Every structure is written in structure tokens, then in C-alpha cells.
N, C-alpha and C positions, 0 to 999 in steps of 0.2 A: 435573513438566514445566511450564514457564512457558506461559501462554496467549499465543498469537500475536495480532497486531493484528486479524487477520481471517482467516476460513477461506474458501477458494475452491472452488467446486463443480467436480468433475472433468468432463472432456469426453471423449466417446467419438469416436474418429476412424475413419472408414471410407474406404478408398482405392480399392476396386474392387467390382464387382457380386458377386463370389464371396463376399465377407465381409459383404455388406449385411444378410442375414438375422440373422447372429450379432450384428452391431453393434446392430441394432434390438432384439434380445432383451436385450442388456446394458443399453442405454439405458432400455428400458421397465422392466426388473426393478429397477434402481437409481434410476430417476427422474432420469436425466442427459441433458443436451443431446447431440444427435447431429450431428457435423460430417462432411460428405462431400465427396469430390473432385468438382468440378463436372461434368467430362466422363465420369465413370465410375459415378456413383451418382445416385439420384433421391430426392426427398421428404425430404431431410435438413433439420434446423433451420437449418443454416448451410452454405454452400458455400465451398470454397476451390480455388485453382488449382494450387498447388504444395505437396505434402505436407511437404517438408523445411522450407520457409519457414514454413508454418503451424504445424507442430509446434514449431519453434524459437521462434516468437513466443509461443505459449502457455506454453512452458517458461520463457522469460525473464520472463513475467508472473506466474510462480508458480502456474500452473494445472496440477493433476494431469491426466495424460494416460493414457487407455486406448485403445491403438491396435489395431484389428483388422487386423493386418498382420504381416509378418515383423519379428522383433526388430531385425534389422540396419538397417531403415529408420529406426526411432526412435533407435537408437544413433548413426547418422550425423547425424541431425537435431540432437540435443542435445549431442553430444560437444564441440563448440567452446565450450559454455557451462558445462561442469562445473568447479566450483571448491570448493564447501563443501557436503558432504553433509548438514550440519545445517540448511541453508537451502533446499535444492533440493526441488522438489515430486516426488511419486511419479510414476513412469512404468511402465506395464505394457503388455505385448503379449498379444494373444489370437489364436490361430490362426483362420484363416478358417472352419474347420469347428466352432469352439467347443470343441475337445477339450482344449486346453491353455491355461492362463493363466500368464504368466511375469512376476513383478515384477522389473523391470530395475533400478530405482533407488528409493530411499526405502523400503526394507523396514521400517525401524523408524520411519518417519514416516507410516505408513498404507498403504503399498503391499501389505504382506503381508496385512493385514486386508482390504483391498479385493479382493485376489486370492481370498481364501477366500469372500467374498461373491459374487463373480462366478462362481467355480467351483460354488458351491451353486446359483446360478440356472441355470447351463448344464448342471449335472451333469457338470462337467469336472474335470480334474486341475489343482490349483494347484502349479506347479513352483517351490516356495519353496526357496531355497538358503541362506538365512541360518542360520548354525551353531546358534544358540540354538533356532530354530524346529524344526530337524531333530532336535536332541538331546532337547529337552524338549517340543516342541510349542507352546512359547510364547517370546516375546521378553521377557527379564527387564527390559529398559529401556522396555517398553511395557505398563504395567499396565492393567487394564480401566478403562473410563470411571468417573470418580468416585474415582480413587485417584491418589496422587502418590508417585513414588519420591524419597525424601529425598536419596539420594546417587547420582545417575545417573552421576557420574564413576567410580564403582566397578563399574558393571555389566559393563564389558568384562573387567576382571580376574576378576570372580566367574565369568563365563561361561567364561573360559579355564580357570579352576581346575576347574570341573565337567567340561569336555571332557577335561581331563588326568587325570580319575579321582577328584577330590575328592568327598566325600560331600555329600548334600543334606539339609538339615533345614528343611522348611517349618513355620513357626510361624503357622498360619492357613490358611484354605482359599481364598486369593485366586486361585491358579493351578490348584487341584485337582491338585496333584502329590503323588506318594508319596515318602516318605523314601528316601534311598539310602545304603547303607553306603559308607564310605570314610574315609580319613584326612583330618584337618583340614577338616571339612565346611563348606559354605557355608550360612549360615542366611538364610531369607527371612522376615522379621519383619513382621507386619501389626499396626499399633497406632496408636491416636489420640494416644498420649502420646509425649513426646520419648524417643528411644532412641539408644544408641550405635550408630554405623554405621561401616562400613569395607569393604574388598575382600572380606572373608569374611562380611559381615553387611549385606545389603541390607534397607533399612527402607522399608516402604510404609505411607502414611497414608491411611485412608479419609477422604474429604472430606465430613464430615457438617456442618461448621460454617460459620456466616456471622458476620462482624463487622459490627455496625451502628454507624455513626459519626455524630457531630455535632461541630460546631466553630464558633467565632467566625470572622468573616472574617479571612483571612490569618493564621490560627493557625500556629505554628511546626511544620513537619513533624516535628522531633525530639520535640516534646511528644506528638503523636498516636502516633508510633512507640513511645514509652516507655509510654504508657497501654495501647496494644494488647498489648504484651509483658506488662504487668502483668496484664491480664485473662486472657490465655492461660495465664500461669503460675498464676494463682489457680485456673483450671479444670483445670490439669495437661494442657493440650492443646498439641500441637506446631504450629508455624506451618504445616507442610505439610498439616495436617488442615483448614485453612481453604480453602473453595472459592471464596469471593467476599466482597467488601465491599458494603455497602449504605448509602444515605443519601437525603436528600430532594433533589429535582432542583435546588433553589436552590444546592446545593453542587457542581454539575457541574464547575465550573472551580476548585475549591478546591485550592490547591497541596499542602496537607498530605495530603489524601485521595488525590490523584493520585500523590504520592510513595509513600504506603503501598501502593497497588495495584501500583506498579512494583516496590517492594522485596519484596513477597510473591509477585509474579508471578501475580496473580489479577485478574479483572475487577471493575470498579466498576459496580454497578447502581443506578439512580435511580428514585425514586417521587415522585409528586405528593403534596402535603399531604393531598389527599382520599383517596388510596390508603393513606397511613399512618394516617389517622384511622379507616379501616375496621378497623385492628388495635387500636383503643383499649381494647376489652374485655379484651385479652390482656396489656396493659401492667402491669408491676409498679410503675412509678413515673410515673403520668400527671401532666401538668403543665398547669394552667390558664394559666400564664404563657406557655408555649410555644404553646398553642392561640391565645391572643390575638395572639401575634406572627406566626405563620405559618399557622395553621389546622389544626393537628393537636396531639394531646396528648402526643406523644413522637416523637423522631426516631430515636435510636440503637436503642432497643428495638423500635419499630414497624418500622423498616427491616429489622432483622435477622430478625424474625418474618415479614414480608411476603415476603422472598426465600427463607427456609428452608421456607416452605409452611405450610398450615393445620394440619398435625399436629406442627409444630415446637414446641419448648419453650425457654425461656430457660435457658441453662446458667450465665450470669453476668448479673445485672441491671446496669442502667446504672451505670457508674463515671464519676466526674467528675474532670477536671483543671481547671486554671485557665481554659483556653480550649477544652477538648476534652471530648467524652463518647464512651463506647464500651460496647457490650453484645455478648454472645455468645449466639447461638441455635444449637440442634442439630436437624437434620432426621433423621427416622428412617432414611432411606436416604441413601447417598452421593450427592452432587450432581455432575452431569456439568458441570464448568466448562470443558471443552475446547470446548464449543459455547455460548458465552455468550449468543448471540442466542436460545437456547431457554429462557433463564432468565426468571423474572418481572422486572418493571420494564423499564427501558430503559438502553441505554448512553449515555454522553456522545456527542453527535453529532460527526461529523467531516467537515469539508469539505476535500477535496484540490484544490489549484489545480494543474492538470495541463497543462503545455505539451507538445504532441505534435510539435513541430517543424513541418516543412512537411507532414507527414501520413504519409509512407511509413514502414513499420515499421522499416526499417534506420536511420532517423534518430531514432527514438523511444527515449529512454533506458529501460533496464530498470526503473528506479524509477517512471517514469511509467506504464509498462505494468502494473506491479504494483498501483499505486494504482487504475488503471482496473479491473483484474481483481477487486480487493477491494471495489470500490464496489457498493453496493446499487442506486444509481440514478445516471443521468448527466444533466447539464444543460449546455447550450451552444448555440451557433449550429449549425443542423442540418448544414451542410456539414462542420464540424469533427468532429462525432460520426460522420458517414458515413465520414470518412477513417480511423476506427479499424477499420473492416471487421469481421472476425469477433470481435475483442476486445470489441465492443459488443453482439454478438448475444445476445438473450435478456434484456438488462437494460432495465428501464423507462427511457425517455428523455424529456426535456422540452426540446423544440426552441424556440429563441427567434430572432427575426429580427435582422438587423443594425439597430442603432439602439435596441434594447431592452436596453442593457447594464446599466443600473441595476436594472431589473426582473429581469433574469437573475440578477444577483448576489444580490439580496434574496431571490429565490425559492430559490436554492441554499442560502443560510444558513438560511432558515426550514424548508426540507426537512430539513437536517441537524439542526435543533433537535428534530425528532421522534425523535432517537436513531439516525438512519440514517447510513450512510457514503455521502457524495455526492462525485462527481468533477465539477468544473467544467472543461469541456474548452476549451482555448484553442489556437490555432495558435502556432508559435514557442515562446517562453518566456512563461509566464503572468505574469511580473513585468516584462516589457518591452512597453510599449504594449498591455497586455492587461488581464485582469480582476483580477489580483492587487492592484493599487493600489486599485481600486474596492471590493473586498471589505474591505480594511483601513480604507478611508475610512468605509464604512458602520458598521463596528465602532467606529471612533473617535468618530463622531458619536452613536452609540447609538440611531439611529432604527430599532430592530428590537425584536422581542419579547425578553423577558428570557431565554428559552431560547436564542434565536439568538445572543445576546450571549455565551453560555457555551460555544458549540461549539469544538472543537479545529480549528485550521486548519494545514495543512501545504502545502508547495509542492515540486513536483518540477521540477528544471531541464529546460529544453527547448532544442533547437537553434534559435536565433533566426535571422531572415532575414539579419542582418549576418554571423553566423557561417557560415551556409550559402553566402552569396555569396563571402565571403572564402576559404572552402575551395575553391570552384570556381575562383576566380581564381588562387590561389597563396598569397600572404602579404601582402595589402594592409594588414592591420592589424598589421603588424610593429612599428609605433611608435605614438605616441599617436593616439587616435581618439575620435570622439564620435558620437552618434546624435541626429538632429533630425527630429521629425515635422512635415510641412508641412500637416497638417490644422488648419484654423483654426476647427473646430466648437467646440472646448473651450479652445483657446489663442488669445488675441488675436493678430491678424496682426502688430501692431507688435512683440510679444514674440518671435515667430518670426523676424522680420527682424533683430532685435537679436542673437539667438543665432547666426544665420548670419554676421553681421558679426564677432562675437567669435570664432567658430570659424575664420573666414577669416583673421583677424589672428593667431590662435594657431597657424595652419598645421596644424590637425588634419586627418587623414583623416576624412571625414564620410560616414555612412550616412544617407541620406534615406529615411524611412519615409512612407507615405501621400503619395507625391509629387504625384499629381494625382487628380482625380475628374471626373465629367461636368460639374460646375459650377465647379470650382476648377482653373483652367488657367494661372494666371500666376505663382504663387509659385516654381515650379521654375525658370522663366526668370529671375525676379528673383534667385534664389539663384545661378544660373550667372553672371549679370552681376556680382554682388558678388564672387564667387570669382575671376573673371578679373582683378580689380584686385590680387589678392594672390598668384596663382600662374600659371605659364605657360599659354599657350593650348593647348599639347599635353599638359597634365596629364591622365593617364589616368582614364577614367571607365568603370565597369562597370554595365551595365543587366542585372539578373538577374531574370527573370520566371518565376513558378511553380516556384520552386526545389524540387528533390527530387521533382517529379511528372513523369509521362510527357511533359507538354507543356513541360518546362523549356526556356528559351531565354536564351542569354547573348550580349550584344553589347558590344564595346569601342568607345568613342568618345573623341576628344580633347575636352577641356572646351569649347572654342569651338564644336564641332559638336553639342553636346548639344541635342536637339530634344524639345519637350514631347510631340509627337504619337507618339513612339516609346515612351512610358511610360504605364502604367496602374496601378491600385491593387494589382495583384498583382506589381508590380515594386519591387525595392529598388535604389536608386541609390547606388553607392559612388564617391565622388569622392576621388581621391588627394590627398596633400599636395604641396608643392613638391618633395619628395624622392622621391615615388613614381615607379616606373618600370614601363613595359610592355615586355616582351621577347617576341620571337618564338622559339618552339622548334619542333622537328620535329612535336610532337603538338598544336601550336596556341599561341595567345598566353597569356601569364601576366602577372600584375601583383604587384608587391611594394613594400613600403616599408622601406628599410634602417634599422636602428637605430644603425648606426655601428660595428659590430664590425670591418668590413674596414678602416675608417679608423684605428681604434685599433691594430689589429695592424700596419698599415703603419707607423704612427708608432713602434711598439715595435721594429720591424725596423730 
């Protein structure tokens, strides 16, 4: 089973006082956070107002849910989001009295295992309904930690054959199963070596091995892949028996290593030169040249041994290619690679640029929610983190004031450099007048630690203010549009005026961001006057304030009546083009900009 990007801690939900004692017992026994309904429970780690909304938000973020409530409540909450069982988090219900534990979703993604843990803690009954668990007491596609099924695509057919009466031939004690008589038996093979696999032959590899890697900068991924295959073949070891890759932290962003980790479906762990030098006495091929260059006597052998542990041995000494090196170490016990954070060394740091839209959960993309749920720590303007509500609960947070943007981004990158998953929280979209550009500017200039320069950076799209305003209005962005910030803190005033004139002459619909501040009150009026030279006085303008929040306020004005005093920094100003129209409908005004379809069809007619 491939290692996921990050594991997320399950949450225990309690919705009423009658289930509170049971919920507390579950949370305490498993070390999980307890979320409770605000008006019906007390003393919980996190409070929520609506159980359906809360459960749905957690599920969308990929958070496993243990609900102490009726199963139907959880079913109704997550049903609209069900799509792919391979990606969805486990969902379990526990009766208020703690007598029954029911894994509802994700039985083979941890729910059944979690159900057994909860039932043991409560002395309850786990109502597991998965066919494999009922027939054999185990799930054939969920081997114990430290083992990998080489052919998971065959597990369903193998289980179906067993249920239909086929024999069972365990070749190893992995599942502690007795052989069963029957025609055309299914074999369960446990082996470190490559084995033939198929629907009647499931192959499980104990993950005893670590590949230690070294390479020149920008070495070809295919060269490292070929050398890794050569090393495994020399030892007679299957790729599935490899638990992880290891190297020096200077190679955290090396494409060849990242590609190999992706190809094998295992984590890459990193060590400092000092940590690798601690393994010097165990190296088969110490190198003074390497020591002089980076501060340790060996990378591939040292990294493999450091990750595999103090009792590990080299199964294959360092092998060299033109630009790559590789060594193989064997640990005495299988390595649990499903929880890479528990492994020695550190991961490559990851910074997620997360745009949360205007703040409300309904406008936050599932990808953004998942990145927040997966994050170890949160960084951002305090108000934006507050808007995450329960999704941020229990996570270390680092609040920065407005005006500290550079320090905020630098801190987030350096925090990620420690091997952590960090979410930098922005309103709207992180790449639109937010922190995304500043993060990449810092990386481009290189004014960071070496480790920070090597972190992975990803960005989740968010609902921007212009999108939110357009949706509320109707379709004002139906034709060409642009966005202009009226803040002259970072952009010279003359540049802003030049862009306004160009947009006016180009007849773009314009979204004005940062339209006014306490000290900046004239640019919006100047923009209005410039635009009036190029579009009619009754050109529709939307003033949209606090979009998506309870205090949301929308006003329409003709361009000539646009007044600065009606606008603040929480307002986005959408100015139509010469073709934009405001129409009155029974449920209120709407604004749209035609693209010309009606004219085209009229001509065709």
C-alpha cells in the first residue's frame, strides 16, 4: 500500500449529554480530540453548532470520524460527499451507551482496525460487516504494519474465491490463519523475495529494508532507478520489501530521489551530515573525500543504517553509478512505513499555500480543507486562522499581524524546513493579492536557510473576492475582466493610475481590490473619474462587503454615483464594462456582461 502524503488524527464527535461519558472514554483511551455540540455538551476540546455541517467539513478534509451518535446522523452528513472509497476517511458510529461500535465507511482504510481498538477500550462489540473480516477475521488487503501486499488489485478476487469455497494455503504466519481444504486454493505468500502473484496467490512483503541514496545535483531519475533495481536484484529483494528511502538533508529537493520515492510508494527520510557521521564506524566504504565535502564519511550507507536502526546491517554495500550511489540496509524487524513521522530522520518539509475563500466552510475547497487537516502547524493572520473554526482546533498556530507579511512567509518556510507540514493561511486565493507570490519571491531570491530553500510548496485554489462578488451578482465576469489593487504601499501610485487608464480604454470589467484605507481615500475617486471618460454614467457597479460572512452586504450603484465613503477594506468593487447590464428580477437585482452569444445567434437566424 502506498504511503499517503500525511495521516490525519481521528476526531471523536459527541452530540448530546447522554453520550458524553462514552465519548470521553473513547477520546481518552485512544488519545483523540473530543468535539462536542455547543448547546448539549460541556468541557470538550472543540465546540460546534451543527453536527451535520461539522461532520461534513471534517469528512471533506479527510479527517476520520468517530461519532458517538446514531449511525443515520453520520450517514446523512457525509452522503453528499461520497465518491471514491479509496480516498475517503474512515467513519464509525458508537452507541451512546458504548455497547456497539459500527465502522460505516473505510473498513479497509483503518475503520475496522479502529473499531476493534475502540471495542477493546469500551469492552463493546465491534459490528464489523466486511466479508473478509467475518469469514477469516482479517482483511486480506490490509496486512499488519510493516508489510506490503504486492498485488492489492487481486485481493478482491482472492477473497471472493475463498468465500465461494476455495481452499486456503497460508505460506507464513502473517495472519495466523489455519490452512483450509478446498479446490483451487488461494495461497498467501510471505516473502522478502520477488514472487509470482495473481488472483489465487497474494504476495506479502515484510518491509525490512531501507535504500540509502546519494547523487550528484540533478542526476537523472532513470539512472537512480536503474541502480536501485540493480542493488535489489543483487540482494534478491523485492521492491515491496523496501520500507523507505534515506539520504542527507542536502538532497531534500533532488528530483531523482523524489521520483524514486514516488515510484516505490515509500517515504524519503533525511539526515544531517552530523547524524550520518554518527554511523561512520558501521560504514563499509568510508570516504574522506565525502567528509571533506559535506561533513560525513558516507551518505548512502550511513543513511540506510541510520534509518534502519542500530541493529541493522548492510545487505548490499554502496554501489556507484556515474552520478548516483545506493546501498541497502536490513532491519531485524519490519519497519512501519505507514506512519513515516515515527521513523528516524525527518521528512522533506512542505508548505501549503491555502486560500480559504471568505472564510465560511461552504466556500472552502475540499483540497484546502485537506491541506489544513494534514498540516502539523498553521501560520497566518490571526483572523484568517480563526475563520477555520474547528478545522484549526488543537493545531499549533503562529499568528502574525497585518503588515508583517514578509516575516510571516519567511517564518512559514523556515518552520517547514524543520521537516514539518505547514499551512500558510490566506483569505480568498493564496495566489491573488496574497502570500503565494511573496513565498516564491523569497525562494527566488534565496534569502533563506538552505533547508528552507528545499521545502516542497503546493497551493490550493480558493474562492477569491472577485469570484464571490461575481457569483452574488449574477455573471458580471462573463466577458474579459481584470483585477487592480488600489493599495499604493507596494505599487507606485503612477503605475496604478496607468493600469486603470489601460483597463478603461480596453473596456475590461474591473475588480478593484484594497479600494480604500483610513489614510488612502482618493484613488478610488480618481479611478471613477477615469472610467467615466470611457463608459456610460449608468455603468453598473457592485460594492460587495464581507462576502460569504454573516455580515455580508451588497449594494449596486451607477458609476457616476460611486462614493468613497461607502467603501472599506473589506469591500471589493466590481465595475462593469460598457456592455455590462444591471437587470431587476423578482428576487432582486442582477448584473451580467454579455459575451455576444445572443448577437451571434441573431445574425445566424
